[in-house]
N, C-alpha and C positions, 0 to 999 in steps of 0.2 A: 672674168672667166664665166663660159657659158653653164648655166644651169642641166643637169643630164636627168630625163625625166625616163623611167623604166616601163614598160606595159608590158604585163604577166599575163597569158590567155591562149589557151591550145585552138582556139577557133579563129582562123585568120580574118575572118570578116570581120569580127570585135576590133580585135587592136587596128586594122585598118580604118575603120571607121574612127574610131580616139585619135589616130594621130593627123587625120582627114580633119579635124573639129580644132586640133592642136597648132597643125602646121604656120598658123601665123606667128603661135609662141613664140617670145624669145630665148627660147631652152633645144637642149639638141633630144632627139624623142629616140630610144632602143627598145627593141622589141626581141621578147623570150617566149619559147610554146609550153613550157615545163618548169618547175620550180627548181629541176635541176640545172637546166640551159642558165636561168636568171641568176640563180646562186654564183656560178662559172664569172657570169659578168660584173657582179657585185663583187667579187673579188677582187678582179682585175683593172676596175672603173671605178670612176669616185662618183658614185648614184647620189642624186640628194631627195627624188620621191621615186618611190615603186608604185603601182596601180598594178594589184593583183586579184584576176578572178579566183573565187572561192572554189569552185568545181573546176578539176584539175586530174588526170591520171597521175598515179603515185600520192606524192607530197601536195595536200589541200593549199588553197592558198592560206588560210588563218595561222595554219600551222605552220606555210613556209614564211609568213612576215614575222614569225614570232620568232624565228631562226634568224630573220634578218635583223630584230630587234636587239637580241643577246648578243648579236655578230657585230653589227653598226647600229648605237643608240641613236646616233645623230639621223640616220637615214630616215626621212619622213615616207609615214606608209598607209597606205588608203586600201580597203576592201571591194571588192565588185562581186556580188552573188543576187543569182536568182531566183532561190530558193530562203529567203529571209526566216529563218527561226526563232525561238526565244529561247533557244538551247546555242545556236548560234551566238545569237547576241547578249546574251551573257559573256559568253565567251571571247567576244571582241573585245568587250569591258576589260574585263578581269585579267586576260590573258595577252591580247593583241599590242594593247597601249597605243590602240589605232588614231592618226588623226582624223579618218574622218570612213565612216561604214555607208558604203552604195548599195539602192537595190535595183538592178536592172528591171525594165532597161533604164538605163541613170539618165539623167539630165544633163546633155553633152555642156550646155554652157555651165550651169553650178559645178559641173567635174573640173570647167579649164578655170572657172574663176575660183575654185577652191586650191587647185593646183598655184596659182598664183600668189593667193594670199598667203599658202602655205610658206612658199619660200619668200615674200617680201620678210613674213616673220623668222623666218632663218637667217634671212640677212642681218635683220636688227637685233637677235641675239648674239650674232658674232660679233657685230659691232660695239654693244654692249658690253660683251666679254672683253675685247681688245681695251676697253676706256675704264674697266676695272681692273687689267694686269697695269695700264698705264699711271692708274691710282696707286698700285702698291707699290710702284718702282718708285715715285714721285714720293711715297713715303719714307721708303728706303733711306732716300737720297737726302730728304727734311733729316731724319735722323743722323746719319753721317755726317750732314753739315755741322748738324748741331752740335757731336762731338769734338769737332776739327775747327771752330770756329777762332778766327785771330782776336789773339786778347792781350790790350794792354794795360800798365794802372795808371793811375791819377793820385796826387795828395796836394790839397788845397790846406792853405796857411790861411785862416779864416783874418788871424790878427793881422799880416802884411800882406793879405790879398795876391800871397804869390801863390802860382800852382805849377806843380812838375808833372808833367806829362811824358810818358817813357817816348822813346825815340820811334818803336813798331809802332806806336797809337797814330802817332804822326804822320807815318809812311802809311797808315793808312787811306788818310787824306791825301796823300801826293806830294807832301811835304819834308823839308829835310830838317834835321833835329834844330837847325839853328834858323829857319825858315819864320818858326812859332816863338815868341817871347814868352814868359813864366809872369805874366801878369792874366789874371782872370778876364778880364775885356777880349783879349787877345783871342780866349774860346769863344768868348761870348757872342763874337763877332763871326763865326764860325757856323752858329745855331741858324737853321732855314728858317726864314723871316716868318712862316704859317708855325713853329713850332717854338718860337724861342718862348714867348709869355708864357705857357701850359708849363715848359721844362723849369724855368724859372721861379714859379708858383711853385712847382712840388719840391725843390731848393729851398725854399724858404716855409715850406710846411713842415721839412721835415729838421731842420734849426730850429723848429717852435715846439718840436719835440710831438709832434701831432703824430709822426707816422713812426717804425720801427727802423724802417733802411730806405732811403733812397731809390728808387728806382724808375727808370724811366727807355721808353721805344720814341725815338725819334727820328729826323733826317740832319745831317748835316753837308757841310759846305766843301765838295772836294775841289782841290786847287785849279783841278781841268772844268770846272764849273757842272760837273755832274753833282748828281744827292746821293749819298749813303745813308744809309740807314743804322743805327749804333743803339746798343741796348747798353745802357749805362748802371751801375750799381754803384752804391756808395754806404757808408754809414758815419754821421760824426762824431767827435770823440770829445767829452766834456771836460772840464776842471773840475777843483773841487767845490766851485761854487757851482756847478750844475751849467757854467756856458759853454756852448760850443767853440772848441779852438779850433779844430783843422778837420776835414772831410777826407777819406780816404775811400777809393774803390778800384773799380776797372771799367773798363769799355772793351766793348765788342762787337767786330763789323758784321751784321745779322742782313745786309742788303742781299745777298743769295738766298739766307731763309726767307725775306719777304717774297723775292722772287714765284720761291718754290711754294708758300702760304699760297700767292696768288694763283699759279698753276694750277696747284692742289683743289681751290676754292673753283678754277674755269671746269678744273674736269668731273670734277664733284656734281657742279651744274651741268654737263651734255650726260652725263652717269643718269641723273636724275629724269634728267627730259628724254635721253632713251630708254629707260624704265616706262614712262609716261607713256613714249608713243608705242612701245611695245602690248603694255594695257591697253591701248585702243584696238591694236591691233588685233589683240585676243578678241576683243567685244563687241567689233564693231567692222562692217563687210567691206572692203577692201573698194570696193567698184562705186557704191553708193553712198557710203558713207554713213548709214543709217547700221543703228543695232543689228548683229548677226543672231544666229540662228541659237548659237549657244548662248546670248545673252539672254534672248527672248525665252530660253527654258528656263534658267535662271530666276529673271526676271517675275513670270509668271507665278512661280512656283513662291515668291516672296509675295507679292501683291496675295495671290491667295491667302496664304497666310495671316495678311493684316486685315484682309477682309472678313475674314471667317468670324470674331469676335463680335464685331461690328453689324455683321448681318445687312450689309450692302453688298447691290448686284456688282460683278462683272462682267461686260460685253467683250466680246471677241470678233475681231471683222477680218476674214480671210479673202486676200484679192489675189486676183489671175490674171495677168494681163492675156487679153485676147487672141488668140490664133499668131503668139511670138516666133513659135516657130519658122513659121512662115515668112514674117517679118524679117528673120535673120537671116532666112537661107536666101531671098531676095534682096534685103539691101548691102548684109554686109555684118561681123562680129562687131566693127568700130560701131557701125549704124544702133546695134542692137544693145552694145554698150552704153551709148547714149539714149538712149528709148529708157533703158532701166536707171539711169539716173536722174531723169527727166520725171518720170513715173514717183521713183521715193520721193525727189524735193516736193513734187505735191502732194503725196500722202501727207507728209512728216508734220506740212504746217497743221493737222487736224489735231495733234497731239500736243497741246500746251501745257496740260495742267499736271502735276504730281502722281506719277502711279502711270499715265499714260504710256503707251510704247509705239515705236514704228520700227516693225523690225523686217530685213530680206529672208523670208523661210526658205528660201531655196528658187536656183532658177529665177524665173519671173513670178513667184509667191511673193503676196508680202503677208502682214498679219497687224494689227492694229487693236493694241490692248488699249480698253475704256475702263477706267474704274470708278464704280459709283455711278453709272449711266443703267436707265434700265433697257426695256428691250424697244420701244417704241421709240425712243431717243436714239438707239443706235443706229438704227431703221435709217434715223432722219439723216443724220450723219451719215451712213452709208453713203444713201443717195448725195451730198453733197460730194463725197470723195471720188464717186464716179462718175458727177457732171464738173468736176474739177480735171479731173484726168483728160477727159472728153473735149475738152475746152482748151485743150494745149495744142490742140489740133496737129497732133503728128501724122504724116500724112502715111496710108496702111494699103497700098494695093493690092495685098492677098489676103485681105480680111474679108469676109462672106457676113459680115455684121454691118461694117460702117465702111467707111473713105479713111478713117482715121484712127487712132489707135483707142482702144476701148478697155474696159477691164470688167468683170465679172467678179460679184460680193456676195459670199457668204455672213451672214450672220445670227451669232448665239449670243445668251444671256442665259447666266449663272447666276445664283447665289447661294456662294459654297458655306457647305454644312452638309452634315447625315456622313453618304459615302461617296458623295459628289468630289471628284478631283477635276484640277486642271486637264487633266486627258481628256475627262468626259466634255469640258468645252472644247477644246479642239476638233475631237471628233463630231460634234455639234456643225462648228463652223464650216465643217472640211467638207461636212455631208449636205449643208445649205450651199456651199457653193458650187458642188455640184448640180444642185438642182438649178442652181441659176446659169447654168452652162448646157442644163438640155434644156431649159426652157426658150432658150435662144442668145444667152449671152448679153454684154452690155448692161448687168441689171443687179441689183440685188435682192436677194432673196434671204428669208427669215429662217431659223430652225422654229421646232416647237420649242415655245415658251417653258423655261427648265427653273426651279428654285426659285 
């Protein structure tokens, strides 16, 4: 079924621009000019993603998305705003439960990528829910089968070596009552060759008084040549001298239970794999396969806390592909995606140590966290990364700085402590990146040393 994305904005130019960017995407685009019109569409259509502007006449975007959340919690919600205030940000986090918050003018490539990733997460979550439901049904079947298992009795005279087996127990193996004799060897011959030694060892152990009850799950040979699983339970009766004189018990065909156990195990394996896949999707960028911004935010906070008592520096490199929008416009979105993948792979090679991280910060921006790396070393590393990307020799006919794809890098280093926070480090790297761009691009620029 085709996914549906609803764009809500009272300015036709905005929605038309977004429609052009999303034209090649495998989902249907719907447009509404107001919250009222959008609510009517959502009430009558199965909408997967809503992207709404904040500034609209009547009901504002955040209030509208909060209303959508209350009515249709499974709908993915994203907000666009040209006036990002602290109050609006706090409300968006506390009230809107938004998937993403974009500031106008938003990066169109980043928006398209975010929608694709959100829809993929939704698909994986739906599949995980389906597997969980199948798992619960299998567990119910398992319980019912346990209660309704076919059971037959047996009695073994240890003195005469004669054994009585109930007709229904013989029937479970496909035999008529007269087709199996009353000698113990007749039953031994029906034990699966790979299980026979283990079963007889348990029998001997029980008759020697080493176990209170004889119990064995093993395979037996059916008349038609197939294998059936049985649970055999029994106990030895002793005479006045303490010698075992007979064993009696039951046999239960548990073949169906074994099949269900296997299905249950396979379902659990699939559910665990799906959970792992969902976890990766929530922390990694679907396009480049490196960490996403959400994971970067968590990671840098954790690394900052770890570095603080040890007083070692953290360096942050913020990289941006030069003239990426002209590249995208000229070569197309598919080529743009391939370019992002190649650049991400090139940068990822430089983060090999514990605490180092490469993440897609948004659109064509990447961040590289380097733990326990001083300012001078970070500058050297930045130059190596810049040269590595340039050496890819990805043709770029619309660049004003080179005929191949290049990147600009801002470098910042801080030693956590005092009133400093990761936000200060990010701001310093961003400022250095701006300087690198203003100085001509395809270069790395340092921030002022701090901490």
